C-alpha positions in Angstrom: 84.0 91.0 101.5 82.0 94.3 103.2 84.7 94.6 105.9 87.3 94.6 103.4 85.8 97.7 101.3 84.6 99.1 104.6 88.2 99.2 105.8 89.5 100.4 102.9 87.1 103.2 102.4 88.1 104.2 106.1 91.4 104.3 105.0 91.1 106.1 101.7 88.8 108.6 103.7 91.6 109.0 106.5 94.5 109.6 104.5 92.9 110.9 101.2 94.2 107.8 99.3 92.4 107.1 96.6 91.7 103.2 95.7 92.7 101.3 92.6 89.3 99.7 90.8 90.6 96.8 89.2 88.9 95.5 86.4 88.0 91.5 86.5 85.9 88.7 84.6 84.3 87.3 87.4 80.7 88.0 87.8 79.4 90.1 90.5 78.4 89.6 93.8 75.0 91.1 95.2 76.3 93.9 96.8 78.7 94.9 94.3 78.7 97.8 91.8 80.2 98.2 88.3 82.5 101.0 88.5 83.0 101.1 92.1 83.7 98.0 93.4 85.4 96.6 90.1 85.0 97.3 86.1 83.4 94.3 85.6 84.6 92.8 81.7 84.5 89.6 79.9 87.4 87.5 79.0 87.7 89.0 75.4 87.8 92.3 77.0 90.2 91.7 79.3 92.7 90.4 77.0 91.9 93.3 74.8 93.3 95.4 77.2 96.1 92.6 78.3 97.2 92.9 74.1 96.9 96.8 74.3 99.5 97.1 77.6 96.5 98.7 79.4 97.3 97.1 82.6 99.8 98.4 85.4 99.8 94.4 86.9 97.4 91.7 86.0 96.9 88.3 86.9 94.9 85.3 86.5 93.3 84.2 90.3 91.4 81.3 90.9 90.1 81.2 87.0 89.3 85.0 87.3 91.4 87.8 85.5 91.9 90.9 87.5 94.3 93.7 86.3 94.6 97.5 87.9 94.1 100.2 84.7 97.4 102.0 84.0 95.6 104.9 83.0 93.4 104.7 86.4 96.4 104.6 88.4 98.6 107.8 86.6 95.6 109.5 86.4 95.5 109.7 90.2 98.8 110.0 90.8 99.1 112.9 88.4 96.6 114.5 90.8 98.9 114.3 93.8 96.9 111.3 95.2 98.3 108.2 96.4 97.0 105.1 95.3 96.4 102.1 97.4 95.6 98.7 95.8 94.2 95.7 96.9 95.6 93.1 95.0 97.2 89.7 95.3 101.2 88.8 95.5 101.3 88.2 91.8 100.1 92.2 91.3 102.7 93.3 93.9 105.2 91.6 92.1 104.5 93.0 89.1 104.4 96.0 90.2 107.8 96.2 92.3 109.3 95.0 89.4 108.2 98.0 86.7 110.5 100.0 88.9 108.8 103.1 88.9 109.1 106.7 90.0 107.0 106.2 92.9 107.2 105.4 96.5 105.5 101.9 96.7 105.1 100.1 100.5 103.8 96.7 100.1 101.7 95.6 103.1 100.9 91.8 103.6 97.5 90.6 104.9 97.3 87.6 107.0 94.7 85.8 108.9 94.8 85.0 112.6 94.3 81.5 111.7 93.1 79.0 108.7 90.7 78.7 110.6 88.8 82.4 110.8 90.0 83.0 107.1 87.4 79.8 105.9 85.1 81.2 107.5 85.8 84.7 105.5 85.4 83.5 103.3 82.3 81.4 103.3 80.5 84.9 104.7 81.8 86.4 101.6 80.5 84.0 99.1 77.2 83.7 101.0 78.6 80.3 102.5 79.4 78.8 98.7 81.9 76.4 100.5 82.9 75.0 96.9 84.6 78.7 96.7 85.9 78.6 100.1 87.8 75.4 99.4 89.1 76.4 96.2 90.5 79.7 97.7 91.4 77.1 100.9 94.1 75.1 98.3 96.1 78.1 96.9 96.8 79.1 100.7 99.8 77.3 101.5 101.8 78.9 98.2 99.7 82.8 98.8 101.1 83.0 102.0 104.8 82.1 102.1 104.8 84.9 100.0 104.4 87.7 102.8 108.7 87.9 103.0 108.5 90.0 99.7 106.6 92.9 101.7 107.8 95.6 103.5 105.1 94.9 106.5 102.8 92.3 107.5 99.9 92.5 109.5 98.0 90.0 111.2 94.4 91.0 110.8 92.9 89.9 114.3 90.9 92.7 114.6 89.7 95.1 112.0 90.4 98.5 114.0 94.2 96.9 114.8 94.6 96.1 111.5 93.8 99.3 110.6 95.9 101.2 113.0 98.8 99.2 112.2 98.9 100.0 108.9 98.4 103.9 109.6 101.2 103.6 111.9 103.2 101.4 109.6 103.1 104.4 106.6 103.4 107.6 109.1 106.9 105.6 110.0 108.3 104.6 106.7 111.5 105.6 107.9 111.8 102.8 109.8 112.4 99.3 109.5 110.6 96.4 110.9 113.2 94.7 113.3 113.8 91.6 113.6 112.0 90.0 116.5 108.6 91.6 115.0 109.8 89.1 111.5 110.7 86.4 113.9 106.7 86.6 115.4 105.4 86.7 111.6 107.6 83.8 110.9 106.2 81.8 113.3 102.5 83.1 112.5 102.7 81.7 109.0 104.6 78.4 110.2 101.3 77.9 112.4 99.2 79.1 110.1 100.6 76.3 107.4 100.2 73.6 110.0 
């Protein structure tokens, strides 16, 4: 979690993006602050926000709800800021299906290996094997959604990953070549086997 937050803050600072802070029904981790990392709400509050159509996207992920507030996102866009989301494929699909009048770039970040992902999950959740194992059970489904994204990055090194994302954003007019897609496809096959 800390590495991801660090990279998002680094990205936000350099590119002057604003990070969309999601609402969630999960409990905060020891290093998280309400209103800074997430807006922590209970299930009734979250369902009320759904009923009142307050979310741009939302999904149930690992028994918790996560959602991006329309107001928070559109307030930033009206100020001329770009907004970066840290969401899963379900939320990304919902935003893309809305056909908003904004340019949307989607980036799927893959781990270098299953083993490394598991280590990262353990580190993020204070060595909670139950949470890490639950997330790994979903991995084979989640990873297959890479094909729906504009760009795919393998996060084997934080700085390299960051630089590749910056390069992609700066060169959005160029299409990803077939050779790169084939390499990503082979990497995903290795992750699934």
